[in-house]
N, C-alpha and C positions, 0 to 999 in steps of 0.2 A: 719667718724672717724675710725682710725685703733687702735686696742687694743692689748697691750702687758701685760702679767702677768709675773712678775719676782718672782721666788721662790727659796730661799736658801734651800738646802736639810735639812731634819730633823736632829735632834741631832744624831751625830755618837758616837760610843763607845769611840773615842779619844776626842771628844768634852766633853763628860762626865768625862773623866780622865784628861782633861785640858792639852792635848798633841798636839804638832804640827803634822798635818797630811800631808798637801801638796799633793803630787802625790801618797802617800801610800794609797792602796785601802782598807780602813777600812769600815766595815758595819755600818748600823744604829743601834742605841740602841732601846730598847723598847719604850722609850720616843719619839725617832725620828720617829718610825713607827706611833705612835699616832698623832704626829704633821703632818705627811704627809697625813693621813686620814682626819684630821681636815681641812687641806688646801683644799683638794678636795671637802669636804662638803661646804666650804665657796664659792668655785667657783659656785657650783650648786645653793646655796642660792642667790648669787648675779646675777645669770643669765649669768655668764661669762663662757661659755662653749668653751674650746679651740678647734681649728680645726687642730692644729699641735703642736708638742712639740719638743723642742731642749734641749738636755742634754749633759753632759760631758761623758767621758768613765769610770768614777769612780762609783763604785756601790752605794755609798751613794746618789748620784744624780739620777742614774738610778732607784734605788729602790723607792726613793721619788716620782719620776714621775709616776712609775707604780702604787703605792699605791694611790696617789692623783687622778689619772685618773680613777682608779677603783671606788673610792668613789664618783666621779662625773658622773659615768656611761659613761666615754669617753675613755675607755680602748682600743678602736678600732682605734683611730685616728693615722695618720702617725707619726713616731718618727724618728728624726735625731740625731745622736750622733757624737761628735767630740772632739778630744783632745784639741782643741782651747778653750773649755769651762772648761777644767780641772782647779782645784784649783792652786793657785800660788805654785810653787816649793819652798819649804823652805830650800833647801840645807841641810847643816849639822845639822840643827835644827830638821829635820823630825824625829819623834819618841821620842823626848825629851819632858819632861814636861815644861810648861811655867815657873813654879816656879823655877825649876832647872836652866833654862837659865837666868832668872832675877837675881837669887842669884849669879851666876857665873860671869855674865858680867855687872851687874848693870842696874838700871832703864833706864838710858838715851839710852844706846845701845839697850836694849831690846825693848823700844818703837820705836826706829828708825827702827829696823828690822820688827816690827809688823805693824806700822801704817804710815810710811813715804811713799813718792811717788817713789823716785829713789834710795833708799838704799837697796841693796840685802843682805841677810844673807850670812855667809861663805858658799862656795860651798861644796857639798858632795864630799867625796873622790872617786877617780876613783875606780869602781868595788866594792864600799861599799855595793851596793845592786845588787847581781849577776844577778837577772832576771829582772832588771828594764827596759831593752830595749826590752824584748821579746814581750810584748803586742803591741809595736808601730813599730816593725821592718818592718812588712808588709805594714805599711802606709808610710814608709820612713821618720818617725818622729824621730829626735834626742832628747832624753829626756834631758832637761836642767839640769845643775848642781846646779843652784840657780836662783831665779828671784826676781826682784823688782816689785812693782805694775805697774811701767812704762813698764816693759817687758811684763806683763800680758796684758795690754791694747794694746800693739803693736801686739801681736799674736791673740788677740780677735777680733780687728776691721775688719780684712779681712773677717772673718766669719759673723760678724754682718752685714757688708755692702753687702755681696753677698747673703747669705742664709736667714738670719732673715728679713732683709729689703725687700727681694723679697716676702716673705710671707705676710708681712704687706702691701706692695703695692698692693698685690692681694686681700686685704680685709679680710684676715684670722685673727682670734683671735689666737694669738701666746702665748704659755706657754714656758718660758725659765727657766729650772731648773738647777741651777749651785751652785756655792760656794761663800763664803763670800767675798773673795778678787776679784773674777771675777765680782760679782755684784757691789762691790764698784767701780771698774774700769769703768764698763758700766754706772753706775749712774753718775759718775763724768763727763763722756762724754756727756750723754743725758742732764744733767742739767748745763753743762758748768761750773763746779766747778773748781776753780783754784787749782793747784797742792799743794799749801801750806795749803789748807783747807780740803784736802781729808782725813786727819787723823780723822776728825770729823764724817765721814760717818760710820755708824754701821748698819749691816743688820742681824736681828735675824733669827735663824733657824725656818723654817716652817711657816713663816708669809708672805702671798702673798702680792705683791705690784703691783698696777694697774697703767699703763700709757696709756693715750689716745693721739693720734698723729693726726696732720693735714695731708693733702695730701702730703706735703713735708717732713713728718716724723719729725716734730718738736713737742715736748710735748706741750699739751695745758695748762698744769700747770707747775710751776717751779720745782715741785717735784712729784714723783709718790704718789699715794694714797694707804695706807694700807687698805686691805679689813677689817681686824679686826673683832671683835665681835664673838659671839658664833653661830655656825651653827644651 
C-alpha cells in the first residue's frame, strides 16, 4: 500500500475574519496553530509517520507543516515546496470579506465564484498588488490574475504526477499540506468526481485525510478517510 495524508492548513487570520485570501500570504491564527499541532499528534497516534512533505509557498501551509511535523517528531524529514500547491487565486476578491461580496453581487454569483468548477472571479487589476510578482520572479512563474478550480487542477496535476506520485511509487508515506481549493481539486481527481458535483466537496482546516493506494495509485476506497478523534 502507498499512503497519502492530505492536510488543509490550520485556520488563518483571514479564515477567522471570513475574508478571501487566495495568494495573499496571511499567517495562521492561534486556533490554526493549535489545529496544526493536533494534526501532528493524530499522525503519531495513528502510526502514520510521514517520510516526506509537500507544501505550497504560502506561510499558512508552511507553518502548518512545520508545527504538525514537530508534534509528530518528524521535523527532520525532507520538505518540498511549490507554487503549484498555492491556494486558488481569487482575483479581485482577494482581501474582501465574503459577506461584502455576497451582499454586493448576490448569492448566485457569490456561490459560482466560490464553489463552481470553471467560473473564475473577476481578475485583479494590473499592479493592484505591487510586490505580488517578487516572490515568484526567480522561479519564472507568472502570478495569475484570477483562477477557477479548473485552472487550479491544471497547474496542480503536473506536480502531482511528477513529484508526489514518484514518492508514492517509492513506498514513502507522503504528507501534502495545502489549501482548501487545491485539496478539493485533487480529491475530485482522485475520486473521479464529476465537475458538476465538485461544489459539494468541503475540506475543513486542520483535519488530516488518509488515502491508501494500490500499486497503480488508484485509491482503495472511493474517498479518503479522515483520521479524526482526539490524540
